[in-house]
C-alpha positions as CSV (number, residue, x, y, z in Angstrom):
1,M,26.3,-29.3,-19.4
2,T,24.7,-29.0,-16.4
3,E,22.1,-30.3,-15.0
4,K,18.8,-28.9,-14.7
5,E,16.8,-29.3,-10.9
6,L,13.5,-31.1,-11.8
7,T,10.7,-29.0,-9.9
8,F,7.8,-31.2,-8.7
9,L,4.5,-29.3,-8.8
10,V,1.6,-30.1,-6.1
11,V,-1.1,-28.7,-6.3
12,L,-2.9,-28.4,-2.5
13,D,-6.3,-29.4,-1.7
14,D,-8.3,-30.3,1.3
15,S,-7.7,-33.9,0.1
16,K,-7.8,-37.5,1.9
17,E,-4.9,-38.1,-0.4
18,I,-2.8,-34.5,-0.1
19,F,-0.4,-36.1,2.1
20,N,1.0,-39.2,-0.4
21,A,1.2,-36.7,-3.0
22,L,3.5,-34.7,-1.4
23,R,5.3,-37.4,-0.2
24,Y,5.6,-39.2,-3.1
25,A,6.4,-35.9,-4.8
26,A,9.5,-35.2,-2.4
27,Q,10.8,-38.6,-1.9
28,R,11.2,-38.0,-5.9
29,S,12.4,-34.7,-5.7
30,A,15.0,-36.4,-3.2
31,R,16.4,-39.2,-5.0
32,T,17.1,-36.5,-8.5
33,N,18.7,-33.9,-6.6
34,G,14.9,-32.1,-7.8
35,R,12.1,-29.1,-5.8
36,V,8.6,-29.9,-4.3
37,A,6.8,-26.6,-6.0
38,L,3.7,-26.0,-3.8
39,L,0.5,-24.2,-5.4
40,Y,-3.2,-23.9,-2.8
41,T,-5.7,-21.7,-4.7
42,F,-8.1,-20.1,-3.8
43,E,-11.2,-18.1,-5.3
44,T,-11.5,-14.2,-4.9
45,L,-14.7,-12.7,-3.7
46,E,-16.5,-10.2,-5.8
47,F,-17.6,-7.6,-3.7
48,R,-18.6,-4.4,-6.2
49,H,-20.4,-2.5,-3.7
50,W,-18.8,-3.7,-0.7
51,K,-15.0,-3.3,-1.4
52,A,-14.2,-3.1,2.4
53,V,-15.6,-6.6,2.7
54,A,-13.9,-8.3,-0.3
55,D,-10.1,-7.1,0.9
56,I,-10.9,-8.8,4.3
57,A,-12.4,-11.9,2.5
58,E,-9.2,-12.1,0.2
59,R,-6.8,-11.6,3.2
60,E,-8.3,-14.6,5.2
61,S,-8.2,-16.5,2.5
62,R,-5.0,-15.6,1.6
63,E,-3.9,-15.5,6.0
64,E,-5.6,-19.3,6.3
65,A,-3.2,-20.6,2.1
66,E,-0.4,-19.0,3.6
67,S,-1.2,-21.4,7.0
68,K,-1.7,-24.1,4.9
69,I,1.7,-24.0,2.3
70,K,3.8,-24.1,5.9
71,E,2.2,-27.0,7.2
72,Y,2.6,-28.8,4.1
73,E,6.2,-27.4,4.0
74,N,6.7,-28.9,7.3
75,Y,6.0,-32.4,6.1
76,V,8.0,-31.8,3.2
77,L,11.0,-31.4,4.5
78,T,10.8,-34.5,6.4
79,F,11.5,-36.3,3.6
80,S,13.8,-33.6,1.5
81,Q,16.2,-31.4,2.4
82,K,14.8,-28.0,0.2
83,K,12.5,-25.8,1.1
84,P,9.9,-26.7,-1.1
85,K,9.5,-23.5,-3.8
């Protein structure tokens, strides 16, 4: 029977503990041949009358999230050889 790969989910935020959580998950996944999964959420704005404004705000939020995820991915890779999901 093949061993199932464990996934360690880290919900990303702006807290000071985030790097501790990332390090723990990365080290744990490395010991168990698992993988880290990163989740970053952001609120969408509801501009019913100004769809263009809502689209711009969502695009900016998405770009910020992708930038942070990239930063956190690089941090995880310092402890684990597998790129996070």
